[in-house]
N, C-alpha and C positions, 0 to 999 in steps of 0.2 A: 504494500500500500504506500503510495507516494505521500510525502509530507507536504502540507499546505505551505506554499512559499511565504505566506505572511508569518507563519510560525518560525520558519528559518530566519527571516528578517528580524523578528522580535528577539530571537536567541542571540543574534549577532550584536544587537544593540542593548542587551540586558546590562544593567549596572552591576558592578562587582558586588557579590553577596546576594544578588537577587535570586540566584539559583539555589537548589537544595545543597546544603553543605555535605561534603564527603565525610562519611563516618570512618574514622581511623582507629584501629584497634590499639589499645594501650599495650606496650610490650610487657611480656612476662619477665619479672625480675625476682631475685632471691627475696628482696624486701616484700614484694607483693605476695609471694608464696607464703612467707611467714605471717603476714597480716591476715591472709585468707585462712590459714590454719587456725589462728587465734579466733577468727569469726566462727569457724566450725565448732571449736571447743566451747565458746561462749554460748552458742545456741543449743548444742546437743551433747556436750560433754566430750571428754577425751576418747571414749570408746568409738565415737562417730568419726574420728579423724582417720582418713584414708587418702591415698593419692587421688582417687576419684572424687571424693567429697571436696577436696581443696580445688581441684580442677573445675568442679561445678561452680564454686563461688567465683572463680576467675573467668567463667564463661568460655572455657576451652576444654580440650580433651586431655586425658592423663599423659599422653605422649609428649605434650608440649612442656611438661614440667621437667622431663628428664634431660633437657638441655641445660638445666640449672642445678638439679639435685641428683644424687646417686640413687637413693632409694627412700623408702618410708622412714627408716631410721635417721636419715639425713635431716628430715624435718624435725625430729626430736632435738637434734643438735642445734638447729636454728632457733627453735622455740626457747630452749634453756639459755642460749646466747642472748636472745632478745630480752628475756626477763632479767638476766644478769646485768645487762646494760643499764637497767633502771636502778641498780644498787649503788648507793653512795658509800664509799669507803673512807674511813678517817685515816689520818696519819697515826700509825701505832704509837701509843703512849703508855709507858710502863706504869704510870700512876692511874690509868683509866682503862686498862686492857679488858677487864671484866665487863664493864659497862659497854665498851665498844663491841665486844663479841656478841653480847646480847642484842644490841641495836642492829647489827648487820644480819644476824639470824632472824630477828623479827621482820626485817625488810624482806628477806627471802620468803619467809612464811606468808607474808601478806601478798607478795607477787604470785606465789603458787595458788593462793586461795582466790585470786581474781578469776582464774580459769579452771573450772571444775575438773580435777583429775590430772592436770598438766604435770604435777610433780612426778607422775609415773615416768615421764620422759627422762627425768634426771636419773632414774634407777637403771635405765636401759642403755645409756649412752656413755661412752668414754669421752671425756671433755676434749674437744679440739678447737672449739670456738674461742677466739681470743678474749671475748668478754667473760665467758665462763671461767677461763683460766685466770683472768684478772681478779675475779672474786675469790677464787681459790688462793691466789697469791696473797691477797689482802687479809684473808682470814688467818692464813698461816703466819704472816708477819705479826698480826696482833697476838696470836697465841705465843709466838716466840718472845714478844715483849713482856709476857708474864714471867719470864725467866725459865720456862720449861725447856728441857733439852729438845733438840730437833725431832727425834723420833716420837717423844711424848706429845709434842705440839702437833705433829702431823697426824698421829692416830686420833688425838682428841678432836681435831677439825673434821676428820673423816666420820667419826662417830656422831658428832653433833649434826653434821650435814645430813647423815642418814636419818637421824631422829626427826629433823625438820621436815624432810621429804615424807616420812611416814605419818607424821602428825597432820600435815596438810592433806595428804591423801585420805586418811581416815575422816577428817573433818568434811572434806568435799563429798565423799561417798555418803556420809550420813545426811548432809544437806540435800543431796540429789534424791536420796530415797525418801526423805520426808515430803518431797513434792509428789511422790507416787500415791495416787488415791487408794491403791491396794496395799500400801505398806502399813497396815494396822498393827503389825508386830513391833513397830518402833514405839517404844514407851516413853512417857515423860519421866522425869526424875522421880516424882512422887509415886507414880505407878511402879517404877522399878524398885524403889525402897520397900513398898508394900509387898512385892513379890519376894524380895530377898528375905524380908522378915518372916515370911510365911513358910520358908524352907524348913525341912525337918531339923529340929534342934540337935538331935543326936549326931547328925552327919555334917551340919554346917553351923556349929555354935558361934564361931567368930564372925562369919558373914552375917548371920542374923543380928548379932550384937552390934556390929559396926556398919550396918547397911548404909546409914547416912554418911559416914565418913568415906566409905568406898565409892559412893556416887557423888561426892561433893566436888565443888569447883565451878566457878563462873568464868565466862570469857576465856582468856588465855592463861588462867591461873596455873593450870597443870603444866602448860608449856613453860612458863617462867620457872616453876618449881623444878622441872626436869633439867633445864639449862643450868640452874644453880647447883644441882647435884653434880653435874659434869664439871662445872667450873670450880666447885669446892675441891674436887679431887685433883684437878689440874694445879690449883693453888698449893695443895699439900705436896705435890711432886716437884714444885718449882723451888730452886735454891734461893729465890728472893721472895720478899713479902709483896703484898699488893701495891706497895708504893715504890717498888723497884729497889728497896733496901735489902742488903744481905741479911738472910735469916740468922738469928742467933742460935 
C-alpha cells in the first residue's frame, strides 16, 4: 500500500521531538543485578531469589545476567558486599574497643534484618568482595586493639560474625512466619510461658520453675547479652585491660 504523499511531507517537516521517542533498553550492570536481587528479597524473601527471578525484575532473560555474574552464588557475594558497604567502621581505639565491636555488629545485624533471610548469603559465600573484606579487616583490627593475640582476635571475630548471621536469620524467619495466616503454632510469650509451666513437673522441674526467665527478653536484649558474653571472654584473654593498660 502506497503512503499518502502528504504524510511523507509532514514527516519531513516534523519538528524535533514530534515523533515517538525511541525506547532504549537500560544496560544490565552488576549494580542493577544487585539492586534487583534486593527487590526480590524485599518482596518475597531470600528463598525466592533465583537467576530467573532477578532477570524478571530487570525485564530480561536469565542468559543476559551471565555476562556479569558467574552463577547464583555470585549474587550472594554481591549482596553481602552491598550490605557491607553500608557499614561505618571506626578507627580502632584500645580504650573503646568493646563499644566499637558492639556498634559494628549491631550495624551488620540491622542490615541483615532489612532483607528477610539475606544473612543466609553470608553463610554460603567465601568473602571476595572488597567491601566484605573491608568489614572483616575493620572488625579484626578492633579486636586486636583489645590486646588479644592475633589468633584469639581472629577466632572471636569469626564466632561473633557467625552469631550475628544466625541471630538475624532466626529473627527474619520468625517475622516471615508470623505473617502466614496458617502459622497458628507460633505462640506469644504469655502462651509459651503457660505451656512450659504446664509440662510434667517430674520431667521438667527447672523449665516449669523458670519459664518466665527462659522466655524473657525484649528487642535486642538477648543479642546484646550474647555479645557481652563473647567480649567478656575476649577481655579475660587479653594481656591488657579495657583501657589499653597492662594487666597487673
